[in-house]
C-alpha positions as a Markdown table, in Angstrom:
| # | Residue | x | y | z |
|---|---|---|---|---|
| 1 | Unk | 120.8 | 93.6 | 111.7 |
| 2 | Unk | 117.2 | 94.5 | 112.9 |
| 3 | Unk | 114.8 | 91.7 | 113.7 |
| 4 | Unk | 112.3 | 91.1 | 110.9 |
| 5 | Unk | 108.6 | 91.4 | 111.9 |
| 6 | Unk | 106.0 | 88.9 | 110.9 |
| 7 | Unk | 104.3 | 90.4 | 107.7 |
| 8 | Unk | 101.6 | 89.4 | 105.3 |
| 9 | Unk | 102.3 | 89.1 | 101.6 |
| 10 | Unk | 100.1 | 92.2 | 100.9 |
| 11 | Unk | 102.2 | 94.3 | 103.4 |
| 12 | Unk | 105.4 | 93.1 | 101.7 |
| 13 | Unk | 104.0 | 94.2 | 98.3 |
| 14 | Unk | 103.2 | 97.6 | 99.7 |
| 15 | Unk | 106.7 | 98.0 | 101.0 |
| 16 | Unk | 108.3 | 97.0 | 97.7 |
| 17 | Unk | 106.1 | 99.4 | 95.8 |
| 18 | Unk | 107.4 | 102.2 | 98.0 |
| 19 | Unk | 110.9 | 101.2 | 97.0 |
| 20 | Unk | 110.2 | 101.5 | 93.2 |
| 21 | Unk | 108.7 | 98.1 | 92.3 |
| 22 | Unk | 105.4 | 97.9 | 90.4 |
| 23 | Unk | 102.9 | 95.1 | 90.2 |
| 24 | Unk | 103.5 | 93.2 | 86.9 |
| 25 | Unk | 100.9 | 90.4 | 87.2 |
| 26 | Unk | 99.2 | 88.1 | 89.6 |
| 27 | Unk | 99.4 | 84.4 | 89.1 |
| 28 | Unk | 97.1 | 82.4 | 91.4 |
| 29 | Unk | 98.3 | 83.1 | 94.9 |
| 30 | Unk | 101.5 | 85.0 | 94.0 |
| 31 | Unk | 102.0 | 88.6 | 93.0 |
| 32 | Unk | 104.9 | 89.3 | 90.6 |
| 33 | Unk | 106.6 | 92.7 | 91.0 |
| 34 | Unk | 109.1 | 94.3 | 88.6 |
| 35 | Unk | 111.7 | 97.0 | 89.1 |
| 36 | Unk | 112.7 | 98.8 | 85.9 |
| 37 | Unk | 116.1 | 99.8 | 87.1 |
| 38 | Unk | 119.4 | 98.5 | 85.8 |
| 39 | Unk | 119.4 | 95.5 | 86.0 |
| 40 | Unk | 115.7 | 94.7 | 85.8 |
| 41 | Unk | 114.6 | 92.8 | 88.9 |
| 42 | Unk | 111.6 | 90.6 | 89.4 |
| 43 | Unk | 110.3 | 89.4 | 92.7 |
| 44 | Unk | 107.5 | 86.9 | 93.4 |
| 45 | Unk | 105.5 | 87.4 | 96.7 |
| 46 | Unk | 103.1 | 84.8 | 98.0 |
| 47 | Unk | 99.7 | 86.2 | 99.2 |
| 48 | Unk | 99.9 | 84.5 | 102.6 |
| 49 | Unk | 98.6 | 85.9 | 105.8 |
| 50 | Unk | 102.0 | 85.4 | 107.4 |
| 51 | Unk | 105.3 | 84.9 | 105.6 |
| 52 | Unk | 108.0 | 82.8 | 107.2 |
| 53 | Unk | 111.2 | 84.5 | 108.1 |
| 54 | Unk | 113.2 | 82.6 | 105.5 |
| 55 | Unk | 110.7 | 83.4 | 102.8 |
| 56 | Unk | 110.8 | 87.1 | 103.7 |
| 57 | Unk | 114.6 | 87.1 | 103.7 |
| 58 | Unk | 114.6 | 85.5 | 100.2 |
| 59 | Unk | 112.2 | 88.2 | 98.9 |
| 60 | Unk | 114.4 | 91.0 | 100.4 |
| 61 | Unk | 117.5 | 89.4 | 98.8 |
| 62 | Unk | 115.8 | 89.1 | 95.4 |
| 63 | Unk | 114.7 | 92.8 | 95.6 |
| 64 | Unk | 118.2 | 94.0 | 96.0 |
| 65 | Unk | 117.4 | 95.8 | 99.3 |
| 66 | Unk | 119.2 | 95.2 | 102.5 |
| 67 | Unk | 117.2 | 94.2 | 105.6 |
| 68 | Unk | 117.8 | 97.6 | 107.1 |
| 69 | Unk | 116.5 | 99.4 | 104.0 |
| 70 | Unk | 113.4 | 97.1 | 104.0 |
| 71 | Unk | 112.7 | 97.7 | 107.7 |
| 72 | Unk | 113.0 | 101.5 | 107.2 |
| 73 | Unk | 110.3 | 101.3 | 104.5 |
| 74 | Unk | 107.8 | 99.7 | 106.8 |
């Protein structure tokens, strides 16, 4: 498994939009993304300057991507 780089919330949103997610709404300091596949997936990404590794891994898991697929989209 590749090592995850330190990313901002905005960069993670850009990567997820490349994988088919679209921005649904923004609630305070979080951006809600939605993927209209089957099943419909929803991911909440905090707009922090740096996301902790555990937070990033949780976002990747919610998105249904593998770590390898996510790193390829960077």
